[in-house]
N, C-alpha and C positions, 0 to 999 in steps of 0.2 A: 740478300736483303738490299732494297734500294738505298742509295746513299743518304737520302733525306730522312730515312727512318732510323739511321744509326744514331742520330742525335736524340738523347733521352727526352728532351722537351717536346719533341714532335710525336711521341708515342704515348698510347694509353694501353693498359693491360687490365683485363678483368671485365666481366660481363657488364657491371653497372657503369664503369667508366666508358666502355665502348658504346653502350646504348645512349648514354648521355651525350657523348661526342657526336654520334649520328643524329640524334634529335636536335642538337644545337646547331647542326650544320657545319661543325668544325672538322669532321672526319672526311678526309679525301678518299681514303680507301680502307677497307677492313679485310684483315686476313683471319680466316678461321682454320683451325686444325681440321684435317681430314676426318678425324674421329670425334669431332665436336658433337655434342648431343643435339638431337633433332630440335628439341625445345629451344636451345640457344640459337641455332641457325634460323628458326622461325622468328624469334624475337628480333634478331638483327635484320632479317629480310623485311619484316613488317615495319620496323623503324625506318629503314632505308626507303621503302615504298612511300611511307607517309611524307618523308622529307622530299622525295622526288615530286610527289603530287603538290606539295606546298610550293616548291620551286617553280613548277609549271604554272600554278595559279599566279604567282608573283610575276612571272614573265608575261603572262597574258594581260595582267593588269598594267604592267609597264608598257606593253605594246599598244594597248587601247587608250592609255592615258592621254596622249596627244590628240587623238581623234575625239575623245570625250571633251577635252578642253575646247577644241575648235567648235564642237557642236554647242557647247554652253555659250561661248562667245557669240556665235551666230544667233542663238535663241535670244540672248540678251539684246543684241543689236536690233533684231526684229521686234522684240517687245518694246524697246525704247523708241523705235521709229513709230510703232503703232500708237504708243502713248503720246508722242509728239504730234502725230497727225490728229489725234482726238483733241488735244489741247488747242491746236490751231483752229479746228472746226468750232470748238466752244468759244474761242476768242472772236472768230468771225461772226458767229451768231450773236454774241453779246454786243459787238460793235454795230452790226448790221442793220 
C-alpha cells in the first residue's frame, strides 16, 4: 500500500464513499478488489469517466479564456472606435 494511503484521513471505504470522492474530484486513485462485482466496477468507471470529461472541459475553457478575453477587448475597441467615428461625423455635420 502506498505510504500516503496509510493515513486514515486519506482513505475512503465503501461504494458510496468511493463514488462520492470520485464525483467530487477528491479521489486521486481507486483500488478495486479483483473479485468486485461488475456493477460496482461499472459505477466507478462511469463516475471516473464523467469526472475526466468535466476536467477536460474545464481545461479547454481555461485554455480558451485568454483568447476569448482578447477577442472581446478587440471587439470593444473596434466598436468604440466606430462609435467615436460616427460621433465625429455627426459633430462635423452639425457644425458644417
